[in-house]
A tleap script that builds the chain and sets N, CA, C and O, in Angstrom:
source leaprc.protein.ff14SB
mol = sequence {
  NMET LEU GLU ARG GLN PHE ARG LYS VAL PHE
  GLY GLU ALA GLU ALA LYS LYS GLY GLN THR
  GLY GLU ASN LEU LEU LYS LEU LEU GLU GLY
  ARG LEU ASP THR VAL ALA TYR ARG MET GLY
  PHE GLY VAL SER ARG ALA GLU ALA ARG GLN
  VAL VAL ARG HIE ASN GLY VAL LEU ILE ASN
  GLY LYS PRO VAL ASN ILE PRO SER TYR ASN
  VAL ARG PRO GLY ASP VAL ILE GLN LEU HIE
  ASP SER THR ARG GLY HIE LEU ARG THR LYS
  ALA ALA LEU GLU ALA ALA GLU SER ARG GLY
  PHE PRO VAL TRP LEU GLU VAL ASP ALA LYS
  ALA GLY LYS GLY VAL PHE LYS SER TYR PRO
  ALA ARG GLU ASP LEU PRO PRO SER ILE ASN
  GLU GLY LEU VAL VAL GLU LEU TYR SER CARG
}
set mol.1.N position { 1.946 -8.004 9.005 }
set mol.1.CA position { 0.679 -8.887 8.647 }
set mol.1.C position { 1.191 -9.893 9.291 }
set mol.1.O position { 2.408 -10.042 9.402 }
set mol.2.N position { 0.207 -10.800 9.851 }
set mol.2.CA position { 0.322 -12.275 10.361 }
set mol.2.C position { 0.049 -13.297 9.626 }
set mol.2.O position { -0.711 -13.210 8.661 }
set mol.3.N position { 0.714 -14.555 10.036 }
set mol.3.CA position { 0.297 -15.872 9.174 }
set mol.3.C position { -0.587 -16.083 8.726 }
set mol.3.O position { -0.820 -16.566 7.618 }
set mol.4.N position { -1.435 -15.654 9.755 }
set mol.4.CA position { -3.067 -16.181 8.831 }
set mol.4.C position { -3.931 -15.701 8.269 }
set mol.4.O position { -4.967 -16.175 7.804 }
set mol.5.N position { -3.281 -14.124 8.305 }
set mol.5.CA position { -3.693 -13.049 7.182 }
set mol.5.C position { -2.832 -13.320 5.440 }
set mol.5.O position { -3.258 -12.971 4.339 }
set mol.6.N position { -2.008 -13.785 5.654 }
set mol.6.CA position { -0.534 -14.083 4.872 }
set mol.6.C position { -1.277 -15.468 3.888 }
set mol.6.O position { -1.293 -15.532 2.659 }
set mol.7.N position { -1.720 -16.256 4.648 }
set mol.7.CA position { -1.785 -17.654 4.058 }
set mol.7.C position { -3.275 -16.966 3.341 }
set mol.7.O position { -3.174 -17.414 2.199 }
set mol.8.N position { -4.107 -16.443 3.353 }
set mol.8.CA position { -5.371 -16.284 2.899 }
set mol.8.C position { -5.313 -15.172 1.407 }
set mol.8.O position { -5.977 -15.099 0.373 }
set mol.9.N position { -4.119 -14.402 1.993 }
set mol.9.CA position { -3.793 -13.829 0.743 }
set mol.9.C position { -3.141 -14.612 -0.156 }
set mol.9.O position { -3.696 -14.727 -1.248 }
set mol.10.N position { -2.005 -15.240 0.025 }
set mol.10.CA position { -1.541 -16.323 -0.618 }
set mol.10.C position { -2.245 -17.111 -1.732 }
set mol.10.O position { -1.881 -17.201 -2.905 }
set mol.11.N position { -3.556 -17.784 -1.025 }
set mol.11.CA position { -4.961 -18.591 -1.339 }
set mol.11.C position { -5.104 -17.975 -2.598 }
set mol.11.O position { -4.919 -18.498 -3.696 }
set mol.12.N position { -5.534 -16.529 -2.285 }
set mol.12.CA position { -6.362 -15.506 -3.361 }
set mol.12.C position { -5.152 -15.485 -4.787 }
set mol.12.O position { -5.462 -15.593 -5.974 }
set mol.13.N position { -3.825 -15.324 -4.254 }
set mol.13.CA position { -3.317 -15.088 -5.503 }
set mol.13.C position { -3.035 -16.496 -6.502 }
set mol.13.O position { -2.902 -16.554 -7.724 }
set mol.14.N position { -3.003 -17.585 -5.469 }
set mol.14.CA position { -2.863 -18.807 -6.209 }
set mol.14.C position { -4.439 -18.849 -7.286 }
set mol.14.O position { -4.422 -19.207 -8.463 }
set mol.15.N position { -5.542 -18.453 -6.627 }
set mol.15.CA position { -7.048 -19.150 -7.304 }
set mol.15.C position { -7.048 -18.034 -8.523 }
set mol.15.O position { -7.912 -18.168 -9.390 }
set mol.16.N position { -5.954 -16.751 -8.638 }
set mol.16.CA position { -5.894 -16.021 -9.739 }
set mol.16.C position { -5.427 -16.357 -10.831 }
set mol.16.O position { -4.541 -17.207 -10.741 }
set mol.17.N position { -5.866 -15.767 -12.600 }
set mol.17.CA position { -5.079 -16.478 -13.359 }
set mol.17.C position { -3.547 -15.613 -13.431 }
set mol.17.O position { -3.501 -14.476 -12.962 }
set mol.18.N position { -2.441 -16.179 -13.988 }
set mol.18.CA position { -1.038 -15.720 -14.118 }
set mol.18.C position { -0.283 -16.690 -13.238 }
set mol.18.O position { -0.679 -17.790 -12.852 }
set mol.19.N position { 1.255 -15.899 -12.901 }
set mol.19.CA position { 1.542 -16.418 -11.655 }
set mol.19.C position { 1.759 -16.055 -10.188 }
set mol.19.O position { 2.217 -14.998 -9.754 }
set mol.20.N position { 1.455 -16.844 -9.681 }
set mol.20.CA position { 1.466 -16.848 -8.581 }
set mol.20.C position { 1.912 -15.800 -7.493 }
set mol.20.O position { 1.335 -15.110 -6.652 }
set mol.21.N position { 3.364 -16.028 -7.949 }
set mol.21.CA position { 4.235 -15.144 -7.017 }
set mol.21.C position { 3.985 -13.488 -7.500 }
set mol.21.O position { 4.397 -12.601 -6.753 }
set mol.22.N position { 3.210 -13.099 -8.937 }
set mol.22.CA position { 3.141 -11.760 -9.026 }
set mol.22.C position { 1.861 -11.495 -8.912 }
set mol.22.O position { 1.648 -10.284 -8.961 }
set mol.23.N position { 0.845 -12.197 -8.768 }
set mol.23.CA position { -0.213 -11.856 -8.094 }
set mol.23.C position { -0.116 -11.782 -6.465 }
set mol.23.O position { -1.025 -11.377 -5.741 }
set mol.24.N position { 1.035 -12.203 -6.071 }
set mol.24.CA position { 0.645 -12.429 -4.672 }
set mol.24.C position { 1.456 -10.687 -4.816 }
set mol.24.O position { 0.586 -9.817 -4.859 }
set mol.25.N position { 2.313 -10.355 -4.860 }
set mol.25.CA position { 3.312 -9.042 -4.903 }
set mol.25.C position { 1.917 -7.776 -4.989 }
set mol.25.O position { 1.726 -6.750 -4.336 }
set mol.26.N position { 1.049 -8.506 -6.224 }
set mol.26.CA position { 0.108 -7.050 -6.287 }
set mol.26.C position { -0.854 -7.273 -5.596 }
set mol.26.O position { -1.616 -6.321 -5.769 }
set mol.27.N position { -1.390 -8.140 -4.735 }
set mol.27.CA position { -2.320 -8.083 -4.025 }
set mol.27.C position { -1.815 -7.363 -2.537 }
set mol.27.O position { -2.527 -6.656 -1.824 }
set mol.28.N position { -0.339 -7.761 -2.269 }
set mol.28.CA position { 0.147 -7.180 -1.287 }
set mol.28.C position { 0.055 -5.639 -1.086 }
set mol.28.O position { -0.353 -4.994 -0.120 }
set mol.29.N position { 0.649 -5.168 -2.507 }
set mol.29.CA position { 0.939 -3.884 -2.986 }
set mol.29.C position { -0.369 -2.904 -2.754 }
set mol.29.O position { -0.388 -1.762 -2.296 }
set mol.30.N position { -1.346 -3.645 -3.175 }
set mol.30.CA position { -2.530 -2.363 -3.171 }
set mol.30.C position { -3.525 -2.812 -1.868 }
set mol.30.O position { -4.733 -2.589 -1.940 }
set mol.31.N position { -3.116 -3.260 -1.045 }
set mol.31.CA position { -3.042 -2.875 0.757 }
set mol.31.C position { -3.443 -1.760 1.192 }
set mol.31.O position { -2.390 -1.125 1.131 }
set mol.32.N position { -4.181 -1.075 1.578 }
set mol.32.CA position { -4.425 0.132 2.757 }
set mol.32.C position { -3.009 1.075 2.959 }
set mol.32.O position { -2.536 2.139 2.559 }
set mol.33.N position { -2.629 -0.201 3.966 }
set mol.33.CA position { -1.723 0.203 4.259 }
set mol.33.C position { -0.134 0.232 4.015 }
set mol.33.O position { 0.755 0.735 4.702 }
set mol.34.N position { -0.073 -0.525 2.724 }
set mol.34.CA position { 0.869 -0.494 1.445 }
set mol.34.C position { 0.946 0.632 1.149 }
set mol.34.O position { 1.968 1.292 1.334 }
set mol.35.N position { -0.239 1.137 0.569 }
set mol.35.CA position { -0.056 2.387 -0.643 }
set mol.35.C position { -0.173 3.437 0.344 }
set mol.35.O position { 0.493 4.416 0.007 }
set mol.36.N position { -0.792 3.588 1.461 }
set mol.36.CA position { -0.594 4.499 2.271 }
set mol.36.C position { 1.271 4.882 2.883 }
set mol.36.O position { 1.788 5.991 3.017 }
set mol.37.N position { 1.708 3.904 3.065 }
set mol.37.CA position { 3.656 4.101 3.237 }
set mol.37.C position { 3.816 4.277 1.848 }
set mol.37.O position { 4.421 5.343 1.729 }
set mol.38.N position { 3.640 3.894 0.957 }
set mol.38.CA position { 4.020 4.151 -0.206 }
set mol.38.C position { 3.658 5.893 -0.995 }
set mol.38.O position { 4.353 6.370 -1.892 }
set mol.39.N position { 2.529 6.530 -0.426 }
set mol.39.CA position { 2.242 7.721 -0.793 }
set mol.39.C position { 2.775 8.776 0.744 }
set mol.39.O position { 2.365 9.924 0.915 }
set mol.40.N position { 3.712 8.075 1.681 }
set mol.40.CA position { 4.540 8.785 2.218 }
set mol.40.C position { 3.511 9.441 3.877 }
set mol.40.O position { 3.693 10.264 4.775 }
set mol.41.N position { 2.590 8.575 3.518 }
set mol.41.CA position { 1.732 8.835 4.719 }
set mol.41.C position { 2.580 8.425 6.360 }
set mol.41.O position { 2.176 8.956 7.395 }
set mol.42.N position { 3.375 7.759 6.362 }
set mol.42.CA position { 4.106 7.631 7.617 }
set mol.42.C position { 5.476 7.272 7.094 }
set mol.42.O position { 5.719 6.766 5.998 }
set mol.43.N position { 6.290 7.591 7.987 }
set mol.43.CA position { 8.331 7.045 7.878 }
set mol.43.C position { 7.979 5.381 7.646 }
set mol.43.O position { 8.348 5.139 6.497 }
set mol.44.N position { 7.493 4.301 8.181 }
set mol.44.CA position { 7.049 2.986 7.959 }
set mol.44.C position { 5.963 2.554 8.031 }
set mol.44.O position { 4.854 2.928 8.411 }
set mol.45.N position { 6.370 1.791 7.658 }
set mol.45.CA position { 5.234 0.493 7.751 }
set mol.45.C position { 4.199 0.382 8.877 }
set mol.45.O position { 2.983 0.441 8.695 }
set mol.46.N position { 4.546 0.287 9.551 }
set mol.46.CA position { 4.174 0.225 10.750 }
set mol.46.C position { 3.323 1.830 11.415 }
set mol.46.O position { 2.479 1.873 12.310 }
set mol.47.N position { 3.945 3.102 10.556 }
set mol.47.CA position { 3.510 4.384 11.114 }
set mol.47.C position { 2.468 4.376 10.028 }
set mol.47.O position { 1.396 4.916 10.300 }
set mol.48.N position { 2.629 3.838 8.826 }
set mol.48.CA position { 1.203 4.299 8.095 }
set mol.48.C position { 0.265 3.688 8.630 }
set mol.48.O position { -0.742 4.333 8.922 }
set mol.49.N position { 0.350 1.762 9.011 }
set mol.49.CA position { -0.373 1.241 9.388 }
set mol.49.C position { -1.294 2.515 10.135 }
set mol.49.O position { -2.339 2.990 9.692 }
set mol.50.N position { -0.556 2.924 11.434 }
set mol.50.CA position { -1.017 3.471 12.374 }
set mol.50.C position { -2.571 4.405 12.351 }
set mol.50.O position { -3.636 4.508 12.959 }
set mol.51.N position { -1.680 5.062 10.978 }
set mol.51.CA position { -2.416 6.471 10.367 }
set mol.51.C position { -3.683 5.884 9.827 }
set mol.51.O position { -4.776 6.396 10.071 }
set mol.52.N position { -3.543 4.849 9.120 }
set mol.52.CA position { -5.295 4.266 8.697 }
set mol.52.C position { -5.662 3.489 10.098 }
set mol.52.O position { -6.876 3.683 10.035 }
set mol.53.N position { -5.521 2.889 11.087 }
set mol.53.CA position { -6.186 2.486 12.056 }
set mol.53.C position { -6.969 3.597 12.770 }
set mol.53.O position { -8.166 3.573 13.055 }
set mol.54.N position { -5.976 4.692 13.038 }
set mol.54.CA position { -6.480 5.611 13.769 }
set mol.54.C position { -7.539 6.773 12.891 }
set mol.54.O position { -7.675 7.923 13.306 }
set mol.55.N position { -8.241 6.263 11.635 }
set mol.55.CA position { -9.171 7.050 10.767 }
set mol.55.C position { -8.833 8.264 10.309 }
set mol.55.O position { -9.644 9.185 10.216 }
set mol.56.N position { -7.253 8.370 9.901 }
set mol.56.CA position { -6.667 9.181 9.496 }
set mol.56.C position { -6.561 9.261 7.952 }
set mol.56.O position { -5.981 10.168 7.355 }
set mol.57.N position { -7.201 8.188 7.362 }
set mol.57.CA position { -7.210 8.102 5.597 }
set mol.57.C position { -8.427 8.071 5.116 }
set mol.57.O position { -9.383 7.490 5.629 }
set mol.58.N position { -8.422 8.724 4.076 }
set mol.58.CA position { -10.292 8.573 3.326 }
set mol.58.C position { -9.741 8.075 1.917 }
set mol.58.O position { -8.669 8.204 1.326 }
set mol.59.N position { -11.120 7.361 1.604 }
set mol.59.CA position { -10.537 6.532 0.488 }
set mol.59.C position { -12.012 7.237 -0.606 }
set mol.59.O position { -13.114 6.828 -0.242 }
set mol.60.N position { -12.011 7.839 -1.367 }
set mol.60.CA position { -12.781 8.292 -2.599 }
set mol.60.C position { -14.004 9.301 -0.904 }
set mol.60.O position { -15.192 9.115 -0.642 }
set mol.61.N position { -13.211 10.037 -0.353 }
set mol.61.CA position { -14.215 10.825 0.408 }
set mol.61.C position { -14.341 10.481 1.926 }
set mol.61.O position { -14.156 11.258 2.862 }
set mol.62.N position { -14.741 8.971 1.993 }
set mol.62.CA position { -14.981 8.254 3.028 }
set mol.62.C position { -13.913 7.484 3.992 }
set mol.62.O position { -13.050 6.676 3.648 }
set mol.63.N position { -14.212 7.958 5.276 }
set mol.63.CA position { -13.115 7.268 6.059 }
set mol.63.C position { -13.258 5.535 6.252 }
set mol.63.O position { -14.252 4.880 6.564 }
set mol.64.N position { -11.672 5.025 5.895 }
set mol.64.CA position { -11.429 3.720 5.930 }
set mol.64.C position { -10.325 3.212 7.021 }
set mol.64.O position { -9.127 3.267 6.744 }
set mol.65.N position { -10.733 2.775 8.126 }
set mol.65.CA position { -9.478 2.492 9.156 }
set mol.65.C position { -9.137 0.618 8.942 }
set mol.65.O position { -8.578 0.027 9.866 }
set mol.66.N position { -9.347 0.227 8.283 }
set mol.66.CA position { -9.194 -1.093 7.828 }
set mol.66.C position { -8.130 -1.747 6.913 }
set mol.66.O position { -8.424 -2.266 5.837 }
set mol.67.N position { -6.476 -1.670 7.569 }
set mol.67.CA position { -5.723 -1.510 7.265 }
set mol.67.C position { -5.326 -2.557 5.796 }
set mol.67.O position { -4.584 -2.360 4.833 }
set mol.68.N position { -6.296 -3.817 6.225 }
set mol.68.CA position { -6.294 -5.032 4.660 }
set mol.68.C position { -7.089 -4.349 3.837 }
set mol.68.O position { -7.030 -4.849 2.714 }
set mol.69.N position { -7.838 -3.393 3.889 }
set mol.69.CA position { -8.406 -2.747 2.992 }
set mol.69.C position { -8.002 -3.083 1.366 }
set mol.69.O position { -6.901 -2.604 1.092 }
set mol.70.N position { -8.856 -4.033 -0.143 }
set mol.70.CA position { -8.139 -3.648 -1.119 }
set mol.70.C position { -8.046 -2.353 -1.720 }
set mol.70.O position { -9.078 -1.756 -1.413 }
set mol.71.N position { -7.162 -1.478 -2.572 }
set mol.71.CA position { -7.488 -0.136 -3.106 }
set mol.71.C position { -7.641 -0.638 -4.429 }
set mol.71.O position { -6.875 -1.502 -4.857 }
set mol.72.N position { -8.612 -0.144 -5.144 }
set mol.72.CA position { -8.763 -0.450 -6.143 }
set mol.72.C position { -7.805 0.688 -7.678 }
set mol.72.O position { -7.386 1.824 -7.456 }
set mol.73.N position { -7.722 0.207 -8.627 }
set mol.73.CA position { -7.250 1.198 -9.723 }
set mol.73.C position { -8.434 2.478 -9.956 }
set mol.73.O position { -9.649 2.386 -10.136 }
set mol.74.N position { -7.497 3.749 -9.867 }
set mol.74.CA position { -8.820 4.504 -9.820 }
set mol.74.C position { -9.185 5.391 -8.293 }
set mol.74.O position { -9.402 6.602 -8.325 }
set mol.75.N position { -9.210 4.646 -7.076 }
set mol.75.CA position { -9.298 5.090 -6.256 }
set mol.75.C position { -8.986 6.158 -5.475 }
set mol.75.O position { -7.820 5.812 -5.281 }
set mol.76.N position { -9.106 7.414 -4.727 }
set mol.76.CA position { -8.463 8.317 -4.734 }
set mol.76.C position { -8.252 8.168 -2.773 }
set mol.76.O position { -9.198 8.110 -1.988 }
set mol.77.N position { -6.907 8.142 -2.427 }
set mol.77.CA position { -6.467 8.553 -1.414 }
set mol.77.C position { -6.020 9.237 -0.750 }
set mol.77.O position { -4.861 9.487 -1.083 }
set mol.78.N position { -6.516 10.008 0.577 }
set mol.78.CA position { -6.083 10.913 1.056 }
set mol.78.C position { -6.185 11.297 2.533 }
set mol.78.O position { -7.075 10.928 3.299 }
set mol.79.N position { -5.058 12.160 2.850 }
set mol.79.CA position { -5.284 12.318 4.701 }
set mol.79.C position { -6.615 13.143 5.018 }
set mol.79.O position { -7.140 13.904 4.205 }
set mol.80.N position { -7.077 12.900 6.264 }
set mol.80.CA position { -8.038 13.605 7.104 }
set mol.80.C position { -6.949 14.590 7.055 }
set mol.80.O position { -5.720 14.551 7.020 }
set mol.81.N position { -8.276 15.887 7.072 }
set mol.81.CA position { -7.608 17.142 7.531 }
set mol.81.C position { -6.715 17.312 9.024 }
set mol.81.O position { -5.673 17.891 9.331 }
set mol.82.N position { -7.751 16.455 9.777 }
set mol.82.CA position { -6.668 17.028 11.074 }
set mol.82.C position { -5.431 16.258 10.861 }
set mol.82.O position { -4.398 16.881 11.106 }
set mol.83.N position { -5.310 15.084 10.473 }
set mol.83.CA position { -3.888 13.915 10.250 }
set mol.83.C position { -2.725 14.893 9.348 }
set mol.83.O position { -1.504 14.940 9.496 }
set mol.84.N position { -3.567 15.604 8.414 }
set mol.84.CA position { -2.651 16.173 7.311 }
set mol.84.C position { -1.662 17.081 8.277 }
set mol.84.O position { -0.460 17.025 8.020 }
set mol.85.N position { -2.260 18.217 9.771 }
set mol.85.CA position { -1.482 18.708 10.576 }
set mol.85.C position { -0.963 18.351 11.410 }
set mol.85.O position { -0.972 19.128 12.365 }
set mol.86.N position { -0.262 17.118 11.591 }
set mol.86.CA position { 0.364 16.639 12.470 }
set mol.86.C position { 2.155 17.153 12.092 }
set mol.86.O position { 2.531 17.674 11.042 }
set mol.87.N position { 2.770 16.907 12.955 }
set mol.87.CA position { 4.352 17.034 12.803 }
set mol.87.C position { 4.654 16.093 11.876 }
set mol.87.O position { 4.834 16.277 10.673 }
set mol.88.N position { 4.708 14.937 12.568 }
set mol.88.CA position { 4.816 13.250 11.972 }
set mol.88.C position { 4.271 13.274 10.865 }
set mol.88.O position { 5.185 13.260 10.041 }
set mol.89.N position { 3.133 13.308 10.265 }
set mol.89.CA position { 3.033 13.186 8.594 }
set mol.89.C position { 3.286 14.045 7.863 }
set mol.89.O position { 3.367 13.579 6.726 }
set mol.90.N position { 3.511 15.358 7.889 }
set mol.90.CA position { 4.206 16.278 7.228 }
set mol.90.C position { 5.992 15.937 7.088 }
set mol.90.O position { 6.592 16.074 6.022 }
set mol.91.N position { 6.521 15.573 8.117 }
set mol.91.CA position { 7.835 15.167 7.978 }
set mol.91.C position { 7.847 14.020 6.832 }
set mol.91.O position { 8.566 14.179 5.846 }
set mol.92.N position { 6.922 12.693 6.995 }
set mol.92.CA position { 6.844 11.639 6.344 }
set mol.92.C position { 6.127 12.110 5.273 }
set mol.92.O position { 6.722 11.587 4.330 }
set mol.93.N position { 5.386 12.650 4.889 }
set mol.93.CA position { 5.191 13.244 3.033 }
set mol.93.C position { 6.561 13.933 2.596 }
set mol.93.O position { 6.839 13.776 1.407 }
set mol.94.N position { 7.603 14.786 3.483 }
set mol.94.CA position { 8.722 15.420 3.160 }
set mol.94.C position { 9.745 14.601 2.810 }
set mol.94.O position { 10.646 15.026 2.088 }
set mol.95.N position { 9.735 13.307 3.283 }
set mol.95.CA position { 10.651 12.316 2.999 }
set mol.95.C position { 10.465 11.558 1.798 }
set mol.95.O position { 11.330 11.145 1.025 }
set mol.96.N position { 9.038 11.413 1.739 }
set mol.96.CA position { 8.522 10.513 0.796 }
set mol.96.C position { 8.859 11.674 -0.751 }
set mol.96.O position { 9.299 11.114 -1.755 }
set mol.97.N position { 8.704 12.654 -0.782 }
set mol.97.CA position { 8.816 13.370 -1.814 }
set mol.97.C position { 10.081 13.575 -2.347 }
set mol.97.O position { 10.312 13.880 -3.517 }
set mol.98.N position { 11.064 13.366 -1.281 }
set mol.98.CA position { 12.348 13.719 -1.453 }
set mol.98.C position { 12.988 12.386 -2.300 }
set mol.98.O position { 13.713 12.442 -3.293 }
set mol.99.N position { 12.515 11.219 -1.624 }
set mol.99.CA position { 13.125 10.193 -2.470 }
set mol.99.C position { 11.985 9.208 -3.651 }
set mol.99.O position { 12.039 8.121 -4.227 }
set mol.100.N position { 11.333 9.980 -3.581 }
set mol.100.CA position { 10.100 9.890 -4.969 }
set mol.100.C position { 9.209 8.766 -4.666 }
set mol.100.O position { 9.277 8.047 -3.670 }
set mol.101.N position { 8.197 8.675 -5.825 }
set mol.101.CA position { 7.121 7.661 -5.575 }
set mol.101.C position { 6.999 6.795 -6.342 }
set mol.101.O position { 7.486 7.154 -7.414 }
set mol.102.N position { 6.398 5.310 -6.413 }
set mol.102.CA position { 5.864 4.723 -7.271 }
set mol.102.C position { 5.503 5.224 -8.457 }
set mol.102.O position { 5.307 6.426 -8.273 }
set mol.103.N position { 5.259 4.870 -9.877 }
set mol.103.CA position { 4.939 5.047 -10.949 }
set mol.103.C position { 3.422 4.442 -11.078 }
set mol.103.O position { 2.654 4.834 -11.957 }
set mol.104.N position { 3.165 3.714 -10.369 }
set mol.104.CA position { 1.676 3.396 -10.378 }
set mol.104.C position { 0.746 4.384 -9.372 }
set mol.104.O position { -0.445 4.271 -9.083 }
set mol.105.N position { 1.568 5.224 -9.020 }
set mol.105.CA position { 0.310 6.229 -7.859 }
set mol.105.C position { 1.069 7.298 -8.251 }
set mol.105.O position { 2.257 7.461 -8.529 }
set mol.106.N position { -0.225 8.209 -8.192 }
set mol.106.CA position { 0.222 9.533 -8.364 }
set mol.106.C position { -0.152 10.809 -7.204 }
set mol.106.O position { -1.050 11.579 -6.863 }
set mol.107.N position { 0.814 10.524 -6.992 }
set mol.107.CA position { 0.437 11.849 -5.723 }
set mol.107.C position { 0.821 13.201 -5.446 }
set mol.107.O position { 1.961 13.568 -5.729 }
set mol.108.N position { -0.049 14.021 -4.896 }
set mol.108.CA position { 0.259 15.219 -4.707 }
set mol.108.C position { 0.535 15.430 -3.163 }
set mol.108.O position { -0.474 15.558 -2.470 }
set mol.109.N position { 1.828 15.487 -2.495 }
set mol.109.CA position { 2.370 15.553 -1.099 }
set mol.109.C position { 1.938 16.822 -0.440 }
set mol.109.O position { 1.486 16.844 0.705 }
set mol.110.N position { 2.082 17.837 -1.162 }
set mol.110.CA position { 1.584 19.055 -0.811 }
set mol.110.C position { -0.357 18.938 -0.078 }
set mol.110.O position { -0.804 19.230 1.031 }
set mol.111.N position { -0.833 18.548 -0.966 }
set mol.111.CA position { -1.932 17.740 -0.639 }
set mol.111.C position { -2.823 16.664 0.532 }
set mol.111.O position { -3.905 16.545 1.107 }
set mol.112.N position { -1.602 16.086 0.387 }
set mol.112.CA position { -1.642 14.766 1.233 }
set mol.112.C position { -2.919 13.736 0.487 }
set mol.112.O position { -3.785 13.100 1.088 }
set mol.113.N position { -2.705 13.823 -0.914 }
set mol.113.CA position { -3.518 13.021 -1.626 }
set mol.113.C position { -3.090 12.243 -2.647 }
set mol.113.O position { -1.967 12.516 -3.070 }
set mol.114.N position { -3.809 11.137 -3.282 }
set mol.114.CA position { -2.981 10.800 -4.098 }
set mol.114.C position { -3.563 9.480 -5.089 }
set mol.114.O position { -4.278 8.899 -4.273 }
set mol.115.N position { -3.625 8.972 -5.915 }
set mol.115.CA position { -4.722 8.425 -7.006 }
set mol.115.C position { -3.958 7.367 -7.133 }
set mol.115.O position { -2.808 7.483 -7.556 }
set mol.116.N position { -4.699 5.697 -6.642 }
set mol.116.CA position { -3.861 4.620 -6.903 }
set mol.116.C position { -4.126 4.236 -8.474 }
set mol.116.O position { -5.260 3.891 -8.807 }
set mol.117.N position { -3.081 4.298 -9.421 }
set mol.117.CA position { -3.404 4.682 -10.827 }
set mol.117.C position { -3.709 2.839 -11.572 }
set mol.117.O position { -4.440 2.699 -12.552 }
set mol.118.N position { -3.064 1.718 -10.942 }
set mol.118.CA position { -2.919 0.499 -11.575 }
set mol.118.C position { -1.886 0.193 -10.411 }
set mol.118.O position { -1.074 0.861 -9.770 }
set mol.119.N position { -2.345 -1.285 -10.441 }
set mol.119.CA position { -1.555 -2.622 -9.357 }
set mol.119.C position { -0.108 -2.353 -10.230 }
set mol.119.O position { -0.303 -1.623 -11.202 }
set mol.120.N position { 0.998 -2.707 -10.100 }
set mol.120.CA position { 2.680 -2.260 -10.456 }
set mol.120.C position { 2.525 -4.052 -10.625 }
set mol.120.O position { 2.088 -5.129 -10.220 }
set mol.121.N position { 3.398 -3.161 -11.713 }
set mol.121.CA position { 3.784 -4.873 -12.718 }
set mol.121.C position { 5.412 -5.156 -12.267 }
set mol.121.O position { 6.226 -4.255 -12.065 }
set mol.122.N position { 5.662 -6.463 -12.169 }
set mol.122.CA position { 6.517 -7.015 -11.676 }
set mol.122.C position { 7.973 -6.057 -11.673 }
set mol.122.O position { 8.738 -5.875 -10.726 }
set mol.123.N position { 8.069 -5.483 -13.180 }
set mol.123.CA position { 9.583 -4.633 -13.335 }
set mol.123.C position { 9.512 -3.511 -12.142 }
set mol.123.O position { 10.551 -3.113 -11.615 }
set mol.124.N position { 8.510 -3.135 -11.836 }
set mol.124.CA position { 7.942 -1.875 -11.299 }
set mol.124.C position { 8.485 -2.159 -9.872 }
set mol.124.O position { 8.612 -1.137 -9.197 }
set mol.125.N position { 8.836 -3.327 -9.259 }
set mol.125.CA position { 9.011 -3.897 -7.946 }
set mol.125.C position { 10.342 -3.849 -7.549 }
set mol.125.O position { 10.962 -3.892 -8.612 }
set mol.126.N position { 11.133 -3.786 -6.646 }
set mol.126.CA position { 12.411 -4.015 -6.415 }
set mol.126.C position { 12.948 -5.491 -6.955 }
set mol.126.O position { 12.146 -6.422 -6.895 }
set mol.127.N position { 14.104 -5.703 -7.412 }
set mol.127.CA position { 14.323 -6.659 -8.031 }
set mol.127.C position { 14.717 -7.298 -6.914 }
set mol.127.O position { 14.706 -8.520 -7.056 }
set mol.128.N position { 15.044 -6.937 -5.903 }
set mol.128.CA position { 15.666 -8.198 -4.376 }
set mol.128.C position { 14.356 -8.935 -3.781 }
set mol.128.O position { 14.341 -10.022 -3.203 }
set mol.129.N position { 13.537 -8.302 -3.988 }
set mol.129.CA position { 12.187 -9.354 -3.984 }
set mol.129.C position { 12.323 -10.667 -4.277 }
set mol.129.O position { 12.470 -10.616 -5.498 }
set mol.130.N position { 12.381 -11.997 -3.925 }
set mol.130.CA position { 12.353 -13.192 -4.879 }
set mol.130.C position { 11.197 -13.904 -4.270 }
set mol.130.O position { 11.269 -14.447 -3.168 }
set mol.131.N position { 9.888 -13.886 -5.179 }
set mol.131.CA position { 8.415 -14.125 -4.586 }
set mol.131.C position { 8.780 -15.487 -4.719 }
set mol.131.O position { 8.397 -16.201 -3.791 }
set mol.132.N position { 9.662 -16.247 -5.972 }
set mol.132.CA position { 9.535 -17.671 -6.169 }
set mol.132.C position { 9.886 -18.165 -4.785 }
set mol.132.O position { 9.397 -19.293 -4.715 }
set mol.133.N position { 10.413 -17.912 -3.804 }
set mol.133.CA position { 10.984 -18.635 -2.529 }
set mol.133.C position { 9.350 -18.647 -1.549 }
set mol.133.O position { 8.710 -19.583 -1.070 }
set mol.134.N position { 9.209 -17.751 -1.555 }
set mol.134.CA position { 7.664 -17.734 -0.774 }
set mol.134.C position { 6.532 -18.530 -1.705 }
set mol.134.O position { 5.825 -19.357 -1.130 }
set mol.135.N position { 6.361 -18.315 -3.026 }
set mol.135.CA position { 5.626 -19.416 -3.781 }
set mol.135.C position { 5.856 -21.096 -2.977 }
set mol.135.O position { 5.129 -21.766 -2.243 }
set mol.136.N position { 6.890 -21.258 -3.409 }
set mol.136.CA position { 7.675 -22.450 -3.124 }
set mol.136.C position { 7.410 -23.064 -1.842 }
set mol.136.O position { 7.078 -24.242 -1.710 }
set mol.137.N position { 7.592 -22.092 -0.741 }
set mol.137.CA position { 7.900 -22.286 0.597 }
set mol.137.C position { 6.117 -22.655 1.182 }
set mol.137.O position { 5.895 -23.482 2.067 }
set mol.138.N position { 4.776 -21.680 0.321 }
set mol.138.CA position { 3.762 -21.800 0.894 }
set mol.138.C position { 3.034 -22.972 -0.086 }
set mol.138.O position { 1.910 -23.319 0.278 }
set mol.139.N position { 3.557 -23.575 -1.235 }
set mol.139.CA position { 2.905 -23.936 -2.192 }
set mol.139.C position { 2.815 -25.999 -1.634 }
set mol.139.O position { 2.304 -27.010 -2.116 }
set mol.140.N position { 3.693 -25.642 -0.333 }
set mol.140.CA position { 3.302 -27.369 0.604 }
set mol.140.C position { 2.329 -27.415 0.675 }
set mol.140.O position { 1.795 -28.384 1.215 }
savepdb mol mol.pdb
quit
């Protein structure tokens, strides 16, 4: 994500009610490229983003190729049939299945499909993320 996009997302997080840092994390975790990575559609974030850009992902049965698309709770995200057959995608799904999936996602790795149940709570995200420093930097 580039600086200009990040500033826009930060502005949205600031405008919402609640803590800016938590809102920022929820908005970032709700992006399609991040959800695709968390579901195991790519080994890295860059690979998951590429799968999205190359029309490899369907949301509620419709193709979406915009990595910054905001996924809503209840959306069904699945791999396109042709993408599911790729060796790299199969390997990525197996690797993700072995490390486990986040609680806010319901994933069927065999079918290459999952449901975005809800936005993550702060305690569901790694404690190593210090969103306070990001808010402090961008609030200037």
